[in-house]
N, C-alpha and C positions, 0 to 999 in steps of 0.2 A: 831790315827794312830804314835803314839809316839815310835820313835826308843830309844833304850837304848844304853847307851855309854857302849862299850865292854871293861871288865877287860883284856881280853887277849889280844887284837889286837888295838894297836897304829894306829890312822889315819896315812895316808900316807900323809908326807909335801907337797907334791905337787899334781899333778891332777890324777886321775885314767882315763884311758883310754880302752876302750874295742875296739878290731880292728877284726871285722868280714870280713874273706877272703870268699866271699860266693862262695860255690862250691867246696871247695878245702879240701877234705879228703884224708886220708891216707889209701892207696892200700897196699895188702900183694905183690902184683907183678909190676914188671917193665913194661912190656910190654903194651902200650898203655896208659902209665900213664903219661899225660901232665905234671904234678906237679914234677914228679921226672926227667923226661927230660928236662926241664927248665933249665937253668943256673941260679940258684937263691942263689948266696954266702950268703947273709944276712939272709934269712930264714933258710939257713941250719945251720949256726952259732947260731941262737937263739934257735934253737930248739934242738942244741948239747949242747950249753953251759948254759941254764937256766931251770929251773923246767918246766918238762914237762909231761903232761899224755896224754893219748887218751879219747875222749867223745862219747858215742853213740848218733846218731842224727837222728836214724830211728826207725820205729817200735813202740812197746808199750813205748819206752823211751820218744817219743815226742807224745805218745796220739793216735797212730793210732791202727786200728784194730789187727795188728800181727806184728811180727817181720820179715815177708815177706814183708810189705809194705815201700816203701820209703819214708825218710822224705822230706821236701819241707821248701822254706823259710819262709813260713807263720807259720807254727807249730815250726819250730824252732826258730823264734824270739818271737812268745807266750811263748815258755818254758825259753828263755832268761829272758825275762821281767816279768813273771809271779813267778818265783822261785820255781813252782809246775808242774805238769802233767795233763793236762785237756783231757778229752774225745774231740776229733776233729772231723771236718766235716763227714770223710769218717764213721768213728766209728758210731757217732750220727746218721747217714743216716740209715746205716744198720742196727742199733737197732730199729729204729723209724719203719721200714718196717716190720722187724722181728716180733715186738710186735703188729703191726697193728696201732700203734697212728697215724702214717700218716694219714690213711685212716680214722680216726675218727675225724681231726682236720677242723677248718671251712675253711681254705685255700683249702683244697682237696675238700670239700663240694661244695665249690663256683665254682671251675674251672668244676667239673662235671655237676654241674647244668646249667651252662653256655653252655657247649658241649650238653647237654640232649634237650636244648631249640632249636637247629637246628645248632648251631655253629659248627666248627672246632675245635679239640682240637690239639693243636701244642705243640710238644717237640722239644726244642733248646737246643744244648750244645754240650760239648766235647766227641767225640765218640770213647771211648776206655775203658781199664781195668786197666789204668794205676794209678788210684786211688790216684790222687794228685788234679786234679780239678773235677772229676766225676767217675761214675763207670758205665758201661755197664748193669751191673746187677740191676742198680739203675730204669733204664730207662725200662728194660724189666717188672721189677716189676710192675712200673705205667702203662704200656701198658696194662698188664694184668687186672690190676685192673679197668682199665677204660672201657675195654671190658664187664667185670663181672656187672660193673655198668650201663651198658647200653647205652653207648657211641658209636655212629653210624661212627663216621670219625675221623681219626687220621693223622695227617700229622707229618713227622720227619724232622728237619733241623740238618745235621749233619756236626759239626767241627771235620775235621781230625787231627789226633794227631801227631803222628812221632816225638815226643819230650820226653813225658813221658814213650812211648813206644817205638818199632823198627822205624828206622826212614821211613823205606818204608813198613809198616805192614797194611796199610788202608784196602787193600782187605782182610787181614786175619780177619777182623772184619766185613766189609761189606758183602761179599759172604756168610758166615754162618748166618748172621743177615738176609738177604733177605729171606733166606731158613726158618728161625725162623716165619718171618712175613708171608709166604705162609701157615705155618701151624695154624696161628690165622685168617686170613683172610676168611671171610664168606660172605652170602649173606647181612647179617646185620651189618657185621663190617669191613669197608673198611678202611684200613692202609697201609701207603707208606710213602717211603722217598721222600722228596720233593725238598730240597736243600741242599747245603753243600760247603765247601771248607776248604783250610787248615786254622789252628788256628792262624798263623802268618800272614795271609793274609787278613781275614774277623774277623769282630766282637767281639773277645777277646783281645782288646787292654785294657790297664792298666795306671792309673796314670795320662791320658791325653796326652799320649805320641805321639798318632796318630789317631786323631779322624777320618781320611779319612778310618781306617780299619773297623771303626763301620757303616760308610755310605755304605760303600762296602756289609757288612753283611746285613744292612737294606735293601738296594736295592734287594740283592739277596733273603731273606727269605720272606722279608715283599710284596715287589712290585711285586717279581718275574721277576726281570730286569737282566739278564745275558745269558750267552751263554748257550743255551739248550741241553740237551742228553736226551736219552730215559732211562738210568739208572744211578744211581751213579757208578756201575764198570766201565761203558763205559765213564764216565768223568774223572775218576781216570786213567786209562789206556792211555786216550787220551793226557790227561796233560801230564801224565809221559813222552810219546813220544815226546810232543812236546817242552816241557820247561827243561826236566833233572834237576827236582827239587825234594826234598825230602817233604814227606807229608804235613807238616806243612806249607809249602809255596805253597801249589798248589790253583790256581787261583779259586774263587768262581764257582758253576755252578747252573744251574735250570733245574730239572726234568719236562719235558713237555711232553703232548700227544697230536699229531695232532697240534702242534704249540701252544698249551696252558699251561701255568704252572698247575701243579697238586697241589701246595698248597700255594697260596698267603694269606697272614693274613689280614683279613677284619672285619669290624664292628661285631659285635657279637660271636667272636671267643673267645677261651680261649687259653692262652699261658704258658707254663710252662719251665723256663728256668733251666735245672736240674744240672747245677754245684752246687756243695756244697760250692767250694771255692769263696771268694769275690773280690779279686782285679782284676779278668778278667770278673767279672759278671756286675760291677757296672754302666760302661758306657751304655752297651745295654739295661739295666733296666733303667736307666734314660731317653733313648730313646723312650721308651714304655710307661712311667710313666707322664714324666713333661709336663705339658699343655703349659709352654712357655719354649722353648728350642731353644738355639742358635747355639750348635757347628755345625750342617749342616742341609741342608734343607731335610726336613723329606717327604714332600708332606702331605697331608690331615692325622692327627693321628688315625688311627683305633681305635674305640670304643672296648677294649678287656678287658677281666678279666686276669691281670697277675699276676702271681706267681712266685717266686723264690725257689729254693730247701731251701734254707736258707735266712736270712735277712745278707745282705752283708754288710751293714754298720748300727751299732746299734744306734751311734748319730744322722744321718740324717733320720733314719727309712726307710730305703731301701733297697728292696721293703716294701712297708706297708703291703704286702700278703706274706706269707712264709710257707713252708710246714713243717720245721723242726727248732725247737728252736736252736741257736745257744749257745755254752757254755760261762758261765757267768764268766768271767775272773776278779777277783776282786783284789785290795790291791797289786797291780803290784809294781815292783822296783821303775819306774818312779814316782808314787804316793806319795810311802814312802817318796822319797828323796825330791819331791816338797813341801810335808807338814812338812819337818824336816830341811827345809832352805836350802838344797844341791843344788847349783847351777849346771845345766844341758845344754850338747850340744850336739846334735844329727845332723848327715851330711851323705849325699849320695847324688848319682845320681837320676834323676827322676826314673829309673828302680828298684831302692832297696829304695827310701826315704820311702814310706809307711811301710816298714820294722823295720825301725830303730824309727819310729813314731807310725803310728797306729797299727800295729801288736805287737811292743814291748810294748804298751801300755794297752795290752788285749783287741785289737779290737775296739778301741776308738779313736774317730776323736778329735784333738786339743790338746792342752796343760792342764795340770794339773795347771799351775801357771804360767800366761803370764810373771811375774817380773822375775822368776829365771830360765826360760827355753829357749834356743834359738835353732830353727830347721832350717836348712839350705839344701835348695835343688840345687844341680848342675843341668841344663837341660842335659838330655842324648842327644847324636847324633841320629837322627832318620835316620841310615844307617844300612844293615845287619851287625853285631857285627862283624863275621869274616874279613871285610873289615878295622875296626878300632879297633883291639882288646886290645887296652891300654885304650879304653872308656875315661871316665872322671877322671882316678886315680890321675893324676897330679894335675887336678885343683881341686879335693877334698884335696888333700895333703896341697896343698898351703894355703887352708882357713882352713884346721883344725891346720896346724903348727902356724897360726895367733893366733887361738882360744887358743891353748895350750900356748903359749908364753905371751897371754894377762893377764894371771893369773885370770880371771874373773870365770874360771868354774871349781868346784872340780870334777866332773864326766863328761866325753864326752865318745862319741861312735860314731863309723863309719862304714860303709857297705861299701865295694868294692866289686863291681857288676862282674868283670871280669871273675873270675873263673867258674862263673854259667852260667851268659849269651852268654859268649864264648863257655862253654861247650857245651850249647844246640845247637850250630849250627853245631856239629860233626866234625869240622874242626880241627884236629889234630895239625898242624903247629899254626894256629892263637890262639888254648889255649896255647901251648906252650910260644908263645909270650904274651900273657897276663899274664902269669906267671912271665915272666922277667920283664914285665912293672911293677907290683906289687912288685917285689922285690926292684926294684928302690925306690919307694916310701917308703917302709920300711926303707931303707937306709938314707931317709931325715927325716923320722919321729921318730924314735925311740930315735936316740940322742938327740932330741928336748926335749921329755918327760923326758927322763934321765935327762937332763941339769937342767930341772924344778923340781928336784926331785919326780917325778914322778913315776908311775908304769902303765906298759902296760901289757895287757892280747891280745895275738894272738890267735884267734880260728876260728871256722866256722859254718855255720849252717846245711850242710851236704856237702855230697861231689858231685862231678859232674867231673870235670876236671882231676882227679886221674883215672877216667874210662872211656876211649873215645873208646874202641873198644868193640864191644858185645861179650858176655862171653857163652859158653855152659852150661849146668847143673853142670858140675864139677867144674866151674868156671875158665876155661881155655878159653882163646881168640879164637874166632870163626875163622877159615880160609876155604875159598874155595878152589877147586882143584887146582886154579892158587897162591895158598898161600896168597890171599889178604883178608885184615881185613874188615869187617863191622864196620861203624861209629855207635856209639852209642851216642844218644843224651839226654839220660835221667839221672836223679840223682842216686847213687849209695847207696848200703847199708853198705858203710864203715864208720869207726869211724873217728872223725875229731881232730885237734890237740887243745891241750890247753896250751900254754906257757905264763908262768909269768915272766916279766923283770921289775927288779926293781933294786934298789941300793944295793950294798954288804951289807950282814948280815941283812936283813929284819926282823927277829926276828920270821918268821914262815917257815912253809915247807909245801910242798902238802902230803896230807893224803895217807896212803897206803891201807887203809881198806874200798875203796869204789870202789869194783872191776866192779860195773854196773852204774857206774857215768854217767851222760848225761847232756845235756844243762841246764836242770832246775836247776842244781847242781851250776851253775855260779852266778845267783843273790846275793846267800847268801855268795858267796866268794867276790863279789863286796863291800856288806854292811861291811864285816869284813876290808877290805882294806881300807874302808873309816872310820873305827875305829866304829862300829855298831855291836852290836849282830842281827843276822837274825832274824827275827819273827818265831814262832815255828811252826807254818804251812808250812814253805819253807823246800824244799830239803836240807840236809847238805851242808855245805860249803865244797870246795876243799882243803882249808888249816887248818893248826892248829898250835897252837903256839909250837917253839922249846923250 
């Protein structure tokens, strides 16, 4: 993995710093755009005064099945770090189902065999067609295949979305799905929804930010401990009336008949966690698998056959049983730099720390080289992000400025989570505040990078805060009869910025012959800035010698 010194690009005399403004896209409209609405004089100046282009950050440009699919932070950081586009979770699962490979795999045979020996087959996961963590069509395909295979009893544990889809769209999925189940149900096939709750309330924590979410999910799904309802529809309507929160924040619920839960998870059952994305699947998988487990009190661990849709962590082999092989991402930027003696520094707060490390490194835990790499995690606040939209951007910048000034690192990368995490709340004013907080940090950081004769890249992994209102099919903001907008909490299909900030006359310019440039073009660009030619397999650099 020896890199070749470039004859066209001299190495930057100072550090090269990639700044990922997570969830900050470029919208074609102003209405509902918190990025444009915010007062960001520094970002505006950098975008106007330095070389800038737009990058594709969704659809096939990041390995998703179609250009109607949103990008996300995981596939975005995979593309940044890999320098190439790999087929991602949603596409891999869809292909595995359509080809029939999923049904031929050992993991599927294991869960079916367990269920046919008298156990219940449980499906647990995010219940929508957002195609970011999961897709409801994958769930339907598995239910139908289970029935065809002779499974007698299936229970569903649904995590309500309201984040990658409309914020109050849960019943748009639940009601047709109940009708779908009615069509499948028969005297020898018992299928029903057994539990559920909002994805930000139960089960789907990540990066060990709030294990209490996972415990609440465990109590609901496994033990059947929670408020009981006759149906998911009743639970959703009741909680909406009582709490006035959006779907992702709805409390957990248990479906019961005559006071008895319909689907607790017990010895001899099989469980499939049907999310394909790993970050919010790891903790609940650990709870089902680990014999020695300390994050919360589970009670007696049921002896189940557990499978993930994919293997969520290749290094720890979690879970050991999985239905679809993940993409094999090798020869990442981080590995090349580590094996060529280039010192690296990666920093973010908890919510995005895994993105500048694990996902950037090709879904690989740990470092390539302990001696030359430094990873810094700033603990995130455990509060709703709209209450503190600045999050930890100042603390991140404090540490990053110190690292830049230290002179120890040739390449540094940072993720500021604000645009995405606050954007997901649907709170427009909070998103505006988040952007203004980020702009203050850029005003502190960029001058230090230039002072050290460095080069800064400002970019993003996908859009979010740039589109805070729901749109109609023509791309116009949706308004009700009273003229009110409806909050949008999902990612966007908009391109993202790529701004190159360096000293005067750096000797290169942005290429104009890459009309479909995307996030995967960034890695080769970074290597050029560090004075190396990019590997042949990498997507082209965004710069050329003048």
